[in-house]
Residue frames relative to the residue before (quaternion, step in Angstrom):
aa qw qx qy qz dx dy dz
X 1.0000 0.0000 0.0000 0.0000 0.00 0.00 0.00
X 0.4091 -0.7085 0.5171 0.2517 3.58 -0.90 0.86
X 0.6440 -0.5543 0.3633 0.3821 3.54 -1.15 0.67
X 0.6822 0.4985 -0.3110 0.4351 3.60 0.83 -0.90
X 0.6288 0.5278 -0.3409 0.4581 3.57 1.12 -0.64
X 0.6459 0.5152 -0.3232 0.4614 3.56 1.00 -0.82
X 0.6876 0.4828 -0.2897 0.4585 3.57 0.88 -0.92
X 0.5995 0.5503 -0.3700 0.4481 3.59 1.09 -0.55
X 0.6617 0.4845 -0.3025 0.4857 3.56 1.08 -0.73
X 0.1601 -0.8123 0.5386 0.1565 3.54 0.93 -0.94
X 0.1383 -0.7695 0.6103 0.1272 3.54 -1.31 0.00
X 0.0357 0.7544 -0.6554 0.0050 3.56 -1.02 0.81
X 0.1336 -0.8199 0.5545 0.0495 3.57 -0.57 1.11
X 0.3998 -0.7354 0.4930 0.2373 3.57 -0.87 0.87
X 0.7234 -0.4176 0.3188 0.4480 3.55 -1.33 0.21
X 0.7670 0.3453 -0.2707 0.4681 3.52 -0.95 0.93
X 0.5174 0.6729 -0.4236 0.3162 3.59 1.16 -0.25
X 0.7672 0.3048 -0.1906 0.5313 3.59 1.12 -0.51
X 0.7227 0.3791 -0.2550 0.5186 3.56 1.17 0.29
X 0.2226 0.7584 -0.5860 0.1787 3.53 -0.53 1.16
X 0.8428 -0.1013 0.0229 0.5281 3.55 -0.60 1.19
X 0.6634 -0.5054 0.3143 0.4535 3.56 1.06 0.71
X 0.5011 0.6945 -0.4026 0.3232 3.54 1.19 0.28
X 0.3322 -0.7466 0.5178 0.2533 3.60 0.99 -0.67
X 0.7286 -0.4637 0.3120 0.3960 3.53 -1.31 -0.28
X 0.5466 -0.5191 0.5216 0.3996 3.47 -1.34 0.20
X 0.5835 -0.5538 0.4284 0.4114 3.64 -1.03 0.57
X 0.4884 -0.7037 0.4323 0.2817 3.56 -0.79 1.02
X 0.0047 0.8097 -0.5859 0.0334 3.56 -0.91 0.95
X 0.4083 0.7298 -0.4726 0.2779 3.60 1.20 0.19
X 0.5454 -0.5753 0.4840 0.3705 3.54 -1.30 0.27
X 0.0253 -0.8266 0.5620 -0.0146 3.61 -0.95 0.76
X 0.7004 -0.4513 0.3475 0.4302 3.52 -1.35 0.05
X 0.8522 -0.0891 0.0225 0.5150 3.55 -0.84 1.07
X 0.6947 -0.4979 0.2606 0.4490 3.54 0.91 1.00
X 0.6207 0.4893 -0.3492 0.5033 3.59 1.23 0.54
X 0.2498 -0.7322 0.6134 0.1587 3.57 -1.00 0.85
X 0.1653 -0.7812 0.5957 0.0864 3.57 -0.78 1.02
X 0.0808 -0.8013 0.5925 -0.0196 3.55 -0.69 1.20
X 0.1432 -0.7760 0.6094 0.0772 3.60 -0.95 0.91
X 0.0004 -0.8018 0.5928 -0.0747 3.55 -0.81 1.07
X 0.5800 -0.6155 0.4207 0.3284 3.55 -1.24 0.46
X 0.8246 0.2391 -0.0883 0.5050 3.57 0.88 -0.88
X 0.4093 -0.6932 0.5440 0.2366 3.52 -1.21 0.64
X 0.5496 -0.5966 0.4513 0.3719 3.61 -1.09 0.54
X 0.2481 -0.7863 0.5470 0.1450 3.58 -0.95 0.82
X 0.7661 0.0635 -0.0910 0.6330 3.57 1.35 0.15
X 0.2696 -0.7347 0.5833 0.2172 3.57 -1.21 0.35
X 0.5166 0.5487 -0.4420 0.4865 3.54 1.24 0.67
X 0.3727 -0.7672 0.4762 0.2137 3.57 -0.45 1.19
X 0.6991 0.3805 -0.2682 0.5427 3.58 1.26 -0.20
X 0.3784 0.7434 -0.4708 0.2873 3.56 1.24 0.43
X 0.5784 -0.5905 0.4356 0.3564 3.56 -1.12 0.66
X 0.8504 0.1470 -0.1258 0.4893 3.56 -0.87 1.00
X 0.2723 0.7805 -0.5283 0.1938 3.61 1.16 0.36
X 0.2117 -0.7904 0.5666 0.0967 3.56 -1.05 0.79
X 0.7531 -0.3947 0.2607 0.4572 3.55 -1.28 -0.06
X 0.6043 0.5516 -0.3596 0.4486 3.57 1.04 -0.67
X 0.6331 0.5253 -0.3214 0.4689 3.56 1.05 -0.79
X 0.6374 0.5290 -0.3265 0.4553 3.57 0.98 -0.84
X 0.6527 0.5343 -0.3198 0.4316 3.57 0.94 -0.86
X 0.6445 0.4746 -0.3207 0.5064 3.59 1.15 -0.53
X 0.7651 0.4410 -0.2432 0.4012 3.54 0.50 -1.22
X 0.6082 0.5550 -0.3731 0.4277 3.61 1.05 -0.58
X 0.7188 0.4457 -0.2405 0.4762 3.58 1.14 -0.58
X 0.7360 0.4250 -0.2457 0.4662 3.61 1.08 -0.55
X 0.7300 0.3353 -0.2270 0.5506 3.59 1.27 -0.15
X 0.2970 -0.7085 0.6086 0.1987 3.54 -1.30 0.50
X 0.2255 -0.7169 0.6316 0.1903 3.51 -1.42 0.11
X 0.6752 -0.4667 0.3483 0.4527 3.58 -1.18 0.20
X 0.7950 0.0343 0.0287 0.6049 3.54 0.94 -0.97
X 0.1280 -0.7653 0.6235 0.0962 3.53 -1.30 0.27
X 0.5665 -0.5790 0.4480 0.3782 3.56 -1.28 0.02
X 0.5101 -0.6191 0.4999 0.3264 3.53 -1.12 0.69
X 0.3876 -0.7126 0.5304 0.2464 3.56 -1.25 0.23
X 0.0556 -0.7693 0.6352 0.0414 3.51 -1.31 0.40
X 0.4763 -0.6839 0.4666 0.2963 3.61 -1.08 0.58
X 0.3763 -0.6599 0.5980 0.2557 3.53 -1.22 0.61
X 0.7247 -0.4475 0.2825 0.4413 3.62 -1.19 0.25
X 0.7142 0.4369 -0.2688 0.4761 3.61 1.07 -0.65
X 0.6338 -0.5549 0.3287 0.4271 3.59 1.26 0.12
X 0.4986 0.6469 -0.4311 0.3834 3.60 1.24 -0.20
X 0.3729 -0.7236 0.5381 0.2187 3.55 -1.00 0.83
X 0.0197 0.7704 -0.6372 0.0131 3.55 -1.02 0.83
X 0.6099 -0.5678 0.4001 0.3816 3.56 -1.26 0.17
X 0.2909 -0.7089 0.6179 0.1763 3.51 -1.22 0.70
X 0.2254 -0.8398 0.4824 0.1060 3.57 -0.07 1.32
X 0.5971 0.5564 -0.3642 0.4486 3.56 1.26 0.00
X 0.7564 0.3294 -0.1801 0.5357 3.59 1.24 -0.22
X 0.1235 -0.7999 0.5867 0.0266 3.57 -0.69 1.13
X 0.0708 -0.7999 0.5960 -0.0059 3.56 -0.86 1.02
X 0.6103 -0.5769 0.4013 0.3656 3.55 -1.22 0.40
X 0.1301 -0.7389 0.6500 0.1210 3.54 -1.25 0.51
X 0.7809 0.1605 -0.0988 0.5956 3.63 0.15 -1.15
X 0.6803 0.3908 -0.2680 0.5592 3.57 1.20 -0.52
X 0.3664 -0.7391 0.5175 0.2273 3.57 -0.73 0.99
X 0.7830 -0.0679 0.0189 0.6180 3.56 1.24 -0.43
X 0.1275 -0.7736 0.6117 0.1051 3.55 -1.30 0.22
X 0.2169 -0.7616 0.5995 0.1160 3.55 -1.26 0.54
X 0.2312 -0.7618 0.5938 0.1166 3.55 -0.97 0.94
X 0.4646 -0.6888 0.4810 0.2799 3.59 -0.84 0.96
X 0.6704 -0.5244 0.3392 0.4008 3.61 -1.17 0.50
X 0.7152 0.4251 -0.2701 0.4846 3.61 1.00 -0.69
X 0.4993 -0.7015 0.3951 0.3203 3.60 1.30 0.03
X 0.5801 0.6276 -0.3594 0.3746 3.60 1.25 0.04
X 0.7553 0.2847 -0.1898 0.5589 3.59 1.23 -0.21
X 0.0622 -0.7570 0.6494 0.0379 3.52 -1.10 0.82
X 0.1453 -0.7926 0.5900 0.0514 3.56 -0.73 1.09
X 0.1646 -0.8041 0.5697 0.0420 3.55 -0.76 1.13
X 0.1867 -0.7739 0.6003 0.0770 3.55 -0.94 0.98
X 0.3213 -0.7965 0.4862 0.1611 3.57 -0.37 1.29
X 0.5428 -0.5930 0.4838 0.3459 3.55 -1.23 0.53
X 0.4014 -0.7016 0.5345 0.2470 3.56 -0.95 0.86
X 0.7907 0.3451 -0.2429 0.4436 3.56 -1.10 0.70
X 0.4964 0.6467 -0.4427 0.3734 3.61 1.23 -0.08
X 0.0752 -0.7997 0.5955 0.0133 3.57 -1.02 0.85
X 0.5042 -0.6028 0.5199 0.3347 3.51 -1.33 0.37
X 0.7202 -0.4549 0.3007 0.4290 3.55 -1.28 0.20
X 0.6868 0.4579 -0.2976 0.4797 3.61 1.11 -0.52
X 0.6251 -0.5858 0.3217 0.4032 3.59 1.28 0.14
X 0.5546 0.6096 -0.4060 0.3948 3.61 1.20 -0.20
X 0.5549 -0.6517 0.4015 0.3259 3.61 -1.00 0.76
X 0.4176 -0.6584 0.5643 0.2715 3.53 -1.22 0.60
X 0.0209 -0.8277 0.5592 -0.0427 3.59 -0.55 1.17
X 0.6845 -0.4722 0.3650 0.4187 3.53 -1.34 0.20
X 0.6001 0.5602 -0.3631 0.4407 3.60 1.09 -0.60
X 0.6283 0.5206 -0.3344 0.4715 3.59 1.03 -0.75
X 0.6537 0.5144 -0.3099 0.4604 3.56 0.96 -0.88
X 0.6521 0.5204 -0.3145 0.4527 3.58 0.89 -0.92
X 0.6610 0.4975 -0.3114 0.4675 3.60 0.86 -0.92
X 0.6668 0.5204 -0.2990 0.4418 3.56 0.95 -0.89
X 0.6672 0.4814 -0.2986 0.4836 3.58 1.00 -0.81
X 0.6106 0.5291 -0.3464 0.4767 3.58 1.07 -0.69
X 0.6294 0.5268 -0.3272 0.4682 3.57 1.04 -0.76
X 0.6683 0.5313 -0.3081 0.4197 3.57 0.90 -0.93
X 0.7264 0.3893 -0.2543 0.5061 3.61 1.06 -0.61
X 0.6630 0.5166 -0.2957 0.4540 3.59 1.28 0.09
X 0.6954 0.4525 -0.2979 0.4720 3.62 0.92 -0.81
X 0.6279 -0.6231 0.3112 0.3473 3.59 -0.89 0.93
X 0.6869 0.5023 -0.3154 0.4200 3.61 0.78 -0.93
X 0.7445 0.4358 -0.2306 0.4501 3.59 0.90 -0.92
X 0.6634 0.5760 -0.3426 0.3328 3.57 0.83 -0.90
X 0.5835 0.5772 -0.3839 0.4229 3.60 1.09 -0.50
X 0.6695 0.4787 -0.2892 0.4889 3.55 0.96 -0.89
X 0.6664 0.5172 -0.3179 0.4329 3.59 0.84 -0.92
X 0.6304 0.5575 -0.3423 0.4180 3.59 1.02 -0.71
X 0.5891 0.5793 -0.3778 0.4178 3.60 1.15 -0.43
X 0.7129 0.3595 -0.2539 0.5460 3.57 1.30 -0.11
X 0.5661 -0.6310 0.3545 0.3946 3.58 1.24 0.60
X 0.4979 0.5965 -0.4567 0.4332 3.57 1.11 0.72
X 0.1488 0.8461 -0.4832 0.1687 3.55 -0.08 1.30
X 0.8075 0.2577 -0.0997 0.5211 3.61 1.08 -0.63
X 0.5952 -0.6052 0.4072 0.3372 3.55 -1.13 0.72
X 0.6776 0.5148 -0.3153 0.4201 3.60 1.00 -0.71
X 0.5044 0.6324 -0.4340 0.3965 3.59 1.26 0.20
X 0.7056 0.4292 -0.2426 0.5090 3.59 1.26 -0.29
X 0.0025 -0.8189 0.5711 -0.0569 3.55 -0.73 1.10
X 0.3593 -0.6969 0.5808 0.2190 3.54 -1.14 0.78
X 0.2544 -0.7637 0.5785 0.1316 3.56 -0.75 1.10
X 0.7242 -0.1960 0.1254 0.6492 3.55 1.07 -0.89
X 0.7881 -0.3562 0.2025 0.4592 3.59 -1.25 -0.04
X 0.8010 0.2516 -0.1209 0.5296 3.58 1.11 -0.58
X 0.6716 0.4425 -0.3014 0.5121 3.57 1.20 0.49
X 0.0391 -0.7856 0.6173 -0.0186 3.56 -0.90 1.00
X 0.1485 -0.7874 0.5920 0.0863 3.57 -1.01 0.80
X 0.1626 -0.7668 0.6177 0.0643 3.55 -0.97 0.96
X 0.0719 -0.8083 0.5843 -0.0018 3.58 -0.77 1.06
X 0.1139 -0.7820 0.6105 0.0536 3.56 -0.97 0.89
X 0.5935 -0.5974 0.4070 0.3538 3.56 -1.18 0.54
X 0.7936 0.1000 -0.0368 0.5991 3.56 1.18 -0.51
X 0.5861 -0.5289 0.4572 0.4094 3.56 -1.23 0.32
X 0.0420 0.8014 -0.5919 0.0752 3.58 -0.80 0.99
X 0.3676 -0.7658 0.4844 0.2092 3.57 -0.56 1.13
X 0.6597 0.5021 -0.3149 0.4621 3.59 1.26 -0.18
X 0.4190 0.7163 -0.4751 0.2927 3.61 1.20 0.00
X 0.7143 0.4425 -0.2676 0.4715 3.61 0.69 -1.01
X 0.6521 0.5020 -0.3465 0.4503 3.65 0.81 -0.79
X 0.6541 0.5138 -0.3255 0.4497 3.60 1.02 -0.71
X 0.6471 0.4955 -0.3283 0.4774 3.59 1.15 -0.43
X 0.6670 0.4884 -0.2982 0.4771 3.57 1.29 -0.13
X 0.5787 0.6006 -0.3831 0.3969 3.60 1.22 -0.15
X 0.8090 -0.3521 0.2080 0.4223 3.53 -1.37 -0.05
X 0.7294 0.5454 -0.2627 0.3186 3.55 0.74 -1.13
X 0.7495 0.4092 -0.2724 0.4433 3.68 0.74 -0.83
X 0.0933 0.8082 -0.5677 0.1256 3.56 0.78 1.04
X 0.4192 -0.6979 0.5232 0.2520 3.55 -1.17 0.62
X 0.1763 -0.8022 0.5682 0.0499 3.54 -0.60 1.24
X 0.4821 -0.5727 0.5693 0.3398 3.49 -1.33 0.43
X 0.2499 -0.8339 0.4704 0.1442 3.56 0.11 1.30
X 0.6114 0.5570 -0.3594 0.4320 3.58 1.06 -0.69
X 0.6757 0.4752 -0.2886 0.4840 3.57 0.99 -0.84
X 0.6732 0.5056 -0.3066 0.4440 3.59 0.86 -0.93
X 0.6590 0.5335 -0.3174 0.4246 3.57 0.94 -0.85
X 0.5696 0.5898 -0.3835 0.4250 3.58 1.15 -0.49
X 0.7539 0.3567 -0.1871 0.5191 3.57 1.16 -0.55
X 0.4859 0.6287 -0.4491 0.4086 3.56 1.25 0.37
X 0.1286 -0.7718 0.6169 0.0848 3.54 -1.29 0.28
X 0.7084 -0.4325 0.3249 0.4534 3.55 -1.30 0.08
X 0.7267 0.4110 -0.2326 0.4989 3.56 1.02 -0.81
X 0.7682 0.2156 -0.1260 0.5895 3.57 1.25 -0.30
X 0.0540 -0.8687 0.4918 0.0244 3.59 0.57 1.16
X 0.7241 0.4112 -0.2427 0.4976 3.60 1.17 -0.40
X 0.4656 -0.7293 0.4126 0.2848 3.58 1.26 0.47
X 0.1781 0.8325 -0.5092 0.1265 3.58 1.04 0.71
X 0.6435 0.5239 -0.3384 0.4437 3.60 0.99 -0.74
X 0.6910 0.4733 -0.2893 0.4634 3.58 0.86 -0.93
X 0.7007 0.4862 -0.2737 0.4447 3.58 0.95 -0.86
X 0.4571 0.6597 -0.4611 0.3784 3.60 1.23 -0.01
X 0.8266 0.1757 -0.0513 0.5323 3.57 0.97 -0.84
X 0.7060 0.3846 -0.2588 0.5353 3.59 1.25 0.23
X 0.3133 -0.7541 0.5534 0.1641 3.56 -1.11 0.74
X 0.0442 -0.7698 0.6366 0.0123 3.55 -1.01 0.89
X 0.3850 0.7641 -0.4237 0.2974 3.54 0.83 1.03
X 0.2606 -0.7463 0.5859 0.1782 3.50 -1.39 -0.19
X 0.3022 0.7966 -0.4711 0.2284 3.56 1.18 0.62
X 0.7609 -0.4152 0.2565 0.4277 3.60 -1.31 -0.01
X 0.7720 0.2157 -0.1485 0.5792 3.60 1.23 -0.33
X 0.3103 -0.7043 0.6061 0.2007 3.53 -1.28 0.53
X 0.4417 -0.6442 0.5437 0.3071 3.56 -1.20 0.52
X 0.2100 -0.8224 0.5203 0.0934 3.57 -0.22 1.30
X 0.7895 -0.1150 0.1023 0.5941 3.58 0.94 -0.85
X 0.0678 -0.7913 0.6076 0.0097 3.54 -1.23 0.51
X 0.0678 -0.7585 0.6479 0.0206 3.53 -0.72 1.13
X 0.4292 -0.7530 0.4353 0.2433 3.54 -0.30 1.32
X 0.8418 0.1655 -0.1542 0.4902 3.53 -0.88 1.04
X 0.7362 0.4145 -0.2311 0.4825 3.59 1.24 -0.11
X 0.7740 -0.2555 0.2182 0.5366 3.58 0.64 -1.04
X 0.0698 -0.7442 0.6510 0.1320 3.50 -1.37 0.16
X 0.2568 -0.7512 0.5927 0.1360 3.53 -1.26 0.54
X 0.1647 -0.7642 0.6186 0.0790 3.54 -0.91 1.02
X 0.1777 -0.7818 0.5928 0.0757 3.56 -0.92 0.95
X 0.5354 -0.6407 0.4459 0.3226 3.56 -0.90 0.94
X 0.2856 -0.7370 0.5909 0.1615 3.56 -1.00 0.91
X 0.2767 -0.8296 0.4668 0.1316 3.55 -0.11 1.33
X 0.6733 0.4819 -0.3033 0.4717 3.60 1.20 -0.31
X 0.3721 0.7423 -0.4831 0.2779 3.59 1.25 0.21
X 0.2016 -0.8179 0.5349 0.0646 3.58 -0.81 1.03
X 0.6645 0.5952 -0.2769 0.3571 3.58 1.21 -0.42
X 0.8006 0.0393 -0.0518 0.5957 3.58 1.21 0.43
X 0.7090 -0.4257 0.3170 0.4644 3.59 -1.26 -0.04
X 0.4659 -0.6679 0.5054 0.2855 3.58 -0.95 0.87
X 0.5124 -0.6580 0.4620 0.3016 3.58 -0.92 0.93
X 0.4861 -0.6849 0.4638 0.2819 3.55 -1.05 0.77
X 0.7158 0.4166 -0.2529 0.5001 3.59 1.17 -0.47
X 0.4988 -0.6972 0.4406 0.2665 3.53 -0.99 0.90
X 0.8235 0.0739 0.0067 0.5625 3.60 1.02 -0.75
X 0.1896 -0.7122 0.6585 0.1521 3.49 -1.38 0.42
X 0.1490 -0.7690 0.6187 0.0609 3.56 -0.76 1.09
X 0.0740 -0.8052 0.5878 -0.0244 3.57 -0.43 1.27
X 0.0111 -0.8321 0.5524 -0.0491 3.58 -0.42 1.22
X 0.3866 -0.7216 0.5347 0.2098 3.53 -1.08 0.81
X 0.0566 0.7651 -0.6351 0.0899 3.56 -0.71 1.17
X 0.2394 -0.8392 0.4683 0.1385 3.61 0.06 1.27
X 0.6784 0.5031 -0.3030 0.4414 3.61 1.03 -0.72
X 0.4701 -0.7119 0.4527 0.2592 3.56 -0.66 1.16
X 0.6678 0.5236 -0.3156 0.4245 3.58 0.87 -0.95
X 0.6352 0.5214 -0.3316 0.4633 3.58 1.10 -0.63
X 0.6451 0.4989 -0.3266 0.4777 3.58 1.02 -0.74
X 0.6484 0.5095 -0.3260 0.4622 3.58 0.95 -0.81
X 0.6469 0.5207 -0.3272 0.4510 3.58 0.92 -0.87
X 0.6323 0.5290 -0.3327 0.4578 3.59 1.02 -0.77
X 0.6295 0.5249 -0.3323 0.4667 3.58 1.05 -0.73
X 0.6911 0.4882 -0.2821 0.4522 3.57 0.88 -0.92
X 0.6979 0.4477 -0.2727 0.4881 3.58 1.10 -0.66
X 0.4224 -0.6950 0.4780 0.3316 3.58 1.19 -0.39
X 0.3787 0.7496 -0.4671 0.2765 3.59 1.17 0.54
X 0.7616 0.2070 -0.1422 0.5974 3.59 1.26 -0.20
X 0.5086 -0.6703 0.4601 0.2835 3.55 -1.22 0.49
X 0.7932 0.0736 -0.0180 0.6042 3.58 1.06 -0.77
X 0.0939 -0.7713 0.6289 0.0260 3.55 -0.90 1.01
X 0.1508 -0.8186 0.5521 0.0477 3.57 -0.78 1.04
X 0.8521 0.2408 -0.1575 0.4372 3.50 -1.39 0.41
X 0.2681 0.7195 -0.5897 0.2502 3.57 0.62 1.09
X 0.5155 -0.6434 0.4578 0.3329 3.63 -0.95 0.77
X 0.6809 -0.5139 0.3302 0.4041 3.60 -1.16 0.50
X 0.6370 0.5323 -0.3502 0.4339 3.60 0.97 -0.73
X 0.6652 0.4882 -0.3094 0.4727 3.59 0.92 -0.84
X 0.6272 0.5254 -0.3380 0.4651 3.56 1.01 -0.76
X 0.6468 0.5204 -0.3170 0.4586 3.57 0.97 -0.87
X 0.6479 0.5164 -0.3162 0.4622 3.59 0.99 -0.83
X 0.6744 0.4981 -0.2992 0.4557 3.57 0.91 -0.90
X 0.6172 0.5351 -0.3428 0.4639 3.55 1.07 -0.68
X 0.6680 0.5021 -0.3005 0.4597 3.56 0.98 -0.86
X 0.6732 0.5034 -0.2991 0.4517 3.59 1.03 -0.78
X 0.1967 -0.8250 0.5028 0.1670 3.58 1.17 -0.63
X 0.4297 0.7047 -0.4572 0.3312 3.57 1.12 0.68
X 0.7686 0.2055 -0.1244 0.5929 3.57 1.20 -0.49
X 0.4857 -0.6349 0.5083 0.3203 3.53 -1.24 0.33
X 0.1375 -0.7858 0.6010 0.0497 3.57 -0.81 1.03
X 0.0652 -0.7954 0.6026 0.0001 3.56 -0.68 1.13
X 0.0893 -0.8023 0.5901 0.0100 3.56 -0.63 1.15
X 0.1051 -0.7965 0.5953 0.0161 3.55 -0.44 1.26
X 0.5000 -0.6802 0.4355 0.3126 3.63 -0.70 1.00
X 0.3057 -0.7173 0.6014 0.1741 3.53 -1.05 0.89
X 0.1980 -0.8724 0.4341 0.1060 3.53 0.31 1.31
X 0.7487 0.3776 -0.2305 0.4937 3.62 1.09 -0.48
X 0.6767 0.4927 -0.2952 0.4606 3.59 1.20 0.13
X 0.0995 0.7677 -0.6314 0.0459 3.53 -1.15 0.61
X 0.3709 -0.7171 0.5471 0.2210 3.56 -1.25 0.45
X 0.0640 0.8034 -0.5848 0.0923 3.54 -0.94 0.85
X 0.4214 -0.6452 0.5639 0.2970 3.55 -1.36 0.19
X 0.1522 -0.8134 0.5587 0.0556 3.56 -0.56 1.16
X 0.1226 -0.7841 0.6064 0.0496 3.56 -0.99 0.86
X 0.3955 -0.7249 0.5188 0.2213 3.57 -0.84 1.03
X 0.2721 -0.8097 0.5030 0.1315 3.55 -0.32 1.25
X 0.6180 0.5660 -0.3428 0.4246 3.59 1.27 -0.09
X 0.7324 0.3449 -0.2290 0.5405 3.59 1.24 -0.08
X 0.5426 -0.6050 0.4710 0.3431 3.55 -1.24 0.46
X 0.6278 -0.1792 -0.7543 -0.0693 1.62 -2.12 1.33
X 0.5025 0.7100 -0.3998 0.2891 3.58 1.29 -0.09
X 0.5095 0.6188 -0.4386 0.4063 3.58 1.25 0.09
X 0.6220 0.4990 -0.3235 0.5094 3.56 1.35 -0.15
X 0.4218 -0.7349 0.4684 0.2503 3.59 -0.51 1.17
X 0.6046 0.5668 -0.3653 0.4240 3.59 1.10 -0.57
X 0.6247 0.5196 -0.3372 0.4756 3.57 1.10 -0.67
X 0.6571 0.5102 -0.3163 0.4559 3.56 0.93 -0.86
X 0.6429 0.5091 -0.3215 0.4734 3.55 1.01 -0.76
X 0.6342 0.5363 -0.3309 0.4480 3.59 1.00 -0.81
X 0.6452 0.5061 -0.3155 0.4775 3.57 1.00 -0.86
X 0.6485 0.5313 -0.3174 0.4432 3.56 0.94 -0.90
X 0.6800 0.4806 -0.2903 0.4715 3.57 0.99 -0.82
X 0.7066 0.5061 -0.2606 0.4203 3.57 1.06 -0.80
X 0.5705 0.6187 -0.3875 0.3762 3.60 1.12 -0.55
X 0.3172 -0.7501 0.5479 0.1910 3.63 -0.80 0.97
X 0.1893 -0.8507 0.4788 0.1057 3.55 0.48 1.23
X 0.6949 0.4858 -0.2915 0.4428 3.56 0.72 -1.04
X 0.6681 0.5013 -0.3119 0.4528 3.58 0.90 -0.87
X 0.6391 0.5122 -0.3248 0.4730 3.58 1.02 -0.78
X 0.6440 0.5379 -0.3150 0.4435 3.56 0.94 -0.91
X 0.7176 0.4428 -0.2492 0.4763 3.57 0.94 -0.89
X 0.7416 0.4410 -0.2382 0.4459 3.60 0.88 -0.94
X 0.7468 0.3928 -0.2142 0.4921 3.58 0.99 -0.81
X 0.7933 0.2863 -0.1380 0.5193 3.57 0.87 -0.96
X 0.3578 -0.7552 0.4801 0.2667 3.58 1.29 -0.02
X 0.6201 -0.6050 0.3034 0.3967 3.52 1.11 0.92
X 0.4616 0.6632 -0.4664 0.3600 3.58 1.15 0.49
X 0.6607 0.4247 -0.3592 0.5041 3.53 -0.34 1.31
X 0.4539 -0.6457 0.5271 0.3152 3.51 -1.31 -0.15
X 0.3999 -0.7382 0.4833 0.2482 3.61 -0.59 1.07
X 0.2344 -0.7622 0.5906 0.1237 3.54 -1.08 0.83
X 0.6003 0.5311 -0.3566 0.4799 3.56 1.25 0.36
X 0.7023 0.5113 -0.3267 0.3725 3.54 -1.30 0.14
X 0.3934 0.7266 -0.4884 0.2806 3.57 1.17 0.26
X 0.5119 -0.6488 0.4627 0.3207 3.57 -1.03 0.72
X 0.5525 -0.6169 0.4355 0.3529 3.62 -0.94 0.82
X 0.8155 0.2399 -0.1899 0.4912 3.54 -0.91 0.93
X 0.4805 0.6679 -0.4471 0.3509 3.60 1.26 -0.09
X 0.5203 -0.6443 0.4483 0.3366 3.64 -1.02 0.67
């Protein structure tokens, strides 16, 4: 596709397009200006550690591209051609293949030979083991990992330089999916350990602003609160090399400015437009709007059951009956999403 053709189509992505189950975006492969994809987003990354306290969507957009995991989710096309993740199918990333024991309690991963980190050092089973131990130890990650029976460092064993075995106390269908999410990224353990200390054994302070990865892109530059630039890592072995050399991710907090950039074709991808703007752009048919389901997010009205009057179940039921769900869905969200209300009583 020629650059002018891509810019004529444009792209505006709605909320949730880069965040699903803590997974973030697919590595960018779209055509862009002079081999660069320009992305406009509302928020700046507040850490480049995917297990950092308070990490936000901007952080996910960096870390999902600069780190690999043992496995990842396969992809599938949406009706409009946009690629999204297929959460029912897990494929190898840093691991070229894996084997599950007959009792389902052990998974053995065989790493790709020749893979290197951004500094050129080889990716080994020791790096994977250290990274998995970190994921079950740091506060932000360990809660998620425990949902797949991954809780202790002694569950991870090095078989040889390119083989790692993960053992769980019981068969758990969430073990593999948890190894494909954001948190169990593979770190260059030799580099990270240089910046660890007795009080910070997992180098959390250093990894807030430094990358020790080997993913499809390198963090070339970062201006805090303004922009970051990702550069394609040409030595990446764990998937197809991206067609674009760089991703320019810029922070534009004002919605109207991001929308105007989409309409002018000044950027390749625009994120986080409100439902009304998305509805307008769809009606104008001047830009391409891709809506990727936000599978782990939903909106709801929460009531604190520990304070009056919501400590009375009758009050909560009254509120539930009184809320005009359909009208809110249509007027506020412009019917963009899947309603979670209206189920028939007694339905499974």
